[in-house]
ZAMARGU-4260 file (C-alpha; in steps of 0.2 Angstrom, whole numbers, plus 5000, padded with zeros to 4 digits):
<rodrens>
0) 5259/5334/5064 | 5256/5314/5061 | 5256/5309/5045 | 5241/5297/5042 | 5240/5284/5030
5) 5226/5275/5023 | 5224/5260/5015 | 5212/5254/5004 | 5211/5236/4998 | 5200/5235/4981
10) 5192/5218/4978 | 5187/5221/4961 | 5174/5232/4952 | 5158/5236/4959 | 5145/5238/4947
15) 5130/5250/4948 | 5118/5239/4959 | 5133/5234/4971 | 5138/5217/4964 | 5156/5213/4969
20) 5167/5202/4960 | 5184/5194/4965 | 5195/5191/4948 | 5180/5197/4938 | 5176/5217/4932
25) 5159/5209/4929 | 5151/5200/4944 | 5135/5194/4940 | 5129/5191/4959 | 5131/5201/4974
30) 5148/5192/4977 | 5156/5184/4961 | 5171/5174/4963 | 5178/5170/4947 | 5192/5157/4940
35) 5190/5139/4938 | 5203/5136/4954 | 5195/5148/4964 | 5189/5142/4981 | 5184/5149/5000
40) 5191/5146/5015 | 5183/5149/5033 | 5195/5146/5045 | 5182/5143/5059 | 5175/5128/5049
45) 5193/5119/5047 | 5196/5105/5055 | 5210/5114/5069 | 5196/5125/5075 | 5179/5113/5074
50) 5177/5097/5084 | 5162/5094/5069 | 5175/5094/5056 | 5177/5077/5049 | 5194/5078/5042
55) 5200/5074/5025 | 5195/5058/5023 | 5177/5060/5027 | 5166/5072/5021 | 5157/5087/5032
60) 5143/5095/5026 | 5140/5112/5028 | 5124/5122/5033 | 5116/5136/5033 | 5106/5138/5050
65) 5093/5149/5053 | 5101/5166/5054 | 5109/5161/5036 | 5127/5157/5047 | 5137/5144/5038
70) 5138/5130/5050 | 5146/5112/5051 | 5133/5098/5055 | 5136/5087/5070 | 5138/5068/5069
75) 5118/5065/5068 | 5118/5077/5054 | 5126/5065/5044 | 5124/5046/5044 | 5118/5035/5058
80) 5118/5016/5059 | 5103/5012/5067 | 5102/4995/5064 | 5116/4984/5060 | 5107/4965/5067
85) 5112/4948/5062 | 5097/4941/5069 | 5081/4954/5070 | 5067/4941/5070 | 5062/4928/5083
90) 5067/4909/5076 | 5052/4901/5080 | 5039/4890/5067 | 5023/4896/5074 | 5006/4907/5070
95) 5017/4922/5070 | 5029/4919/5056 | 5017/4907/5045 | 5013/4913/5028 | 4998/4902/5021
100) 4998/4901/5002 | 4985/4911/4991 | 4979/4914/4973 | 4989/4926/4964 | 4986/4945/4966
105) 4980/4942/4984 | 4991/4952/4993 | 5005/4953/5009 | 5002/4947/5027 | 5012/4953/5042
110) 5025/4941/5048 | 5038/4939/5062 | 5041/4949/5079 | 5057/4959/5081 | 5068/4948/5095
115) 5068/4965/5105 | 5051/4966/5105 | 5044/4982/5110 | 5060/4989/5113 | 5065/4987/5095
120) 5062/5005/5089 | 5072/5018/5083 | 5069/5039/5085 | 5074/5050/5071 | 5075/5069/5078
125) 5074/5075/5061 | 5071/5071/5045 | 5082/5058/5038 | 5082/5047/5021 | 5080/5028/5028
130) 5092/5017/5020 | 5084/4997/5022 | 5094/4980/5019 | 5088/4964/5024 | 5091/4945/5023
135) 5075/4936/5028 | 5075/4917/5029 | 5059/4906/5026 | 5054/4886/5024 | 5040/4879/5014
140) 5030/4865/5013 | 5013/4856/5016 | 5019/4860/5036 | 5034/4867/5030 | 5043/4851/5037
145) 5056/4839/5028 | 5043/4825/5029 | 5031/4835/5020 | 5038/4844/5003 | 5030/4850/4988
150) 5028/4836/4973 | 5015/4846/4964 | 5025/4851/4950 | 5019/4871/4952 | 5027/4885/4953
155) 5026/4898/4964 | 5033/4915/4970 | 5039/4921/4988 | 5038/4941/4990 | 5047/4949/5005
160) 5046/4967/5010 | 5047/4982/5025 | 5036/4993/5031 | 5037/5003/5048 | 5025/5005/5064
165) 5024/5021/5074 | 5032/5019/5093 | 5034/4999/5095 | 5028/4984/5084 | 5010/4986/5091
170) 5009/5003/5084 | 4999/5011/5069 | 5008/5007/5052 | 5016/5021/5041 | 5009/5026/5025
175) 5016/5042/5019 | 5034/5050/5020 | 5040/5064/5027 | 5033/5075/5011 | 5015/5066/5014
180) 5018/5055/4998 | 5013/5036/4997 | 5027/5027/5002 | 5031/5015/4986 | 5017/5024/4976
185) 5000/5018/4985 | 4998/5007/5001 | 4997/4990/5002 | 4987/4975/5012 | 4997/4968/5026
190) 4984/4958/5032 | 4974/4943/5023 | 4956/4952/5024 | 4965/4970/5022 | 4959/4976/5039
195) 4978/4986/5038 | 4988/4995/5026 | 5006/5003/5024 | 5019/5008/5014 | 5030/4994/5009
200) 5048/4996/5004 | 5062/4984/4999 | 5048/4971/4990 | 5059/4957/4981 | 5055/4939/4977
205) 5059/4924/4968 | 5053/4907/4962 | 5050/4893/4969 | 5049/4875/4960 | 5047/4857/4962
210) 5045/4842/4952 | 5031/4828/4955 | 5046/4814/4951 | 5056/4822/4964 | 5052/4831/4979
215) 5056/4849/4983 | 5069/4857/4994 | 5058/4865/5010 | 5070/4876/5019 | 5089/4887/5018
220) 5081/4899/5008 | 5084/4919/5008 | 5077/4933/5003 | 5086/4950/5002 | 5084/4966/4996
225) 5086/4987/4999 | 5078/5003/4998 | 5075/5021/5004 | 5063/5030/5010 | 5061/5049/5018
230) 5053/5047/5036 | 5050/5064/5048 | 5053/5065/5067 | 5046/5052/5075 | 5048/5034/5083
235) 5048/5018/5071 | 5049/5000/5072 | 5053/4993/5055 | 5043/4974/5052 | 5041/4962/5039
240) 5028/4956/5026 | 5028/4941/5013 | 5017/4933/5003 | 5016/4917/4996 | 5007/4916/4977
245) 5003/4902/4965 | 4993/4904/4950 | 4980/4890/4954 | 4979/4883/4971 | 4968/4869/4964
250) 4975/4849/4973 | 4989/4859/4979 | 4986/4857/4997 | 4988/4868/5013 | 5004/4874/5007
255) 5013/4885/5021 | 5029/4896/5022 | 5037/4901/5039 | 5047/4918/5038 | 5063/4921/5051
260) 5066/4905/5054 | 5084/4906/5053 | 5096/4921/5057 | 5087/4937/5048 | 5101/4951/5043
265) 5093/4967/5046 | 5101/4985/5043 | 5095/5000/5046 | 5105/5020/5041 | 5098/5038/5044
270) 5104/5050/5031 | 5102/5066/5039 | 5097/5081/5029 | 5090/5093/5037
</rodrens>
């Protein structure tokens, strides 16, 4: 007669509600692993078996798919550097880069055209946290030349920001984020007549002043900023806005600012999370 040996593997104690504990006799969940040094190993997610595992030097995210299975995301699921442009806007001093001085609180105006034109866009295949980093150049003066420097001894503020258009740079503006919330709390005017509004992020500025005894500088200025927004799947083009404001416009003349006249760095990074 053959001898049959039964081997039982006991994980831990089974509670009345079928909870299983490892290193504990009092599990508090359906599967409870106790111990300060406890860990879980799934060989199929390891670097040797799975090409989506980024190794010990990088972070690899684990996702639950539609079936509840634990899987590793692909590189697209993690970080995608979409733009890293050292000169994003056309280097021109013409009406496309012009911002006219206004009184305080008059809002932004769109400015600048991407060098890539309608081809300068990116597509998100799934929701992502979009990081924006930029450094944009500007000149200022009565005509923004070395022969028309300001000498009225008045302080001005120069602000810049980023917004997005759907599709190419001629498409409709993006006002809400992935969750339907207004970007940055409220849409802002991006034309002098407020005929268009957009969700503007990465707003930053600096003061400009001059002395009536010594004319002010007029070029080689920059604004820099960083910000984040959550966008859904779709095609987008990042665009710039700016405003040049002074408290009292009387006697200041037609002061002008040209944006994007030099090298303008723009970096767009997508962090996929879904």
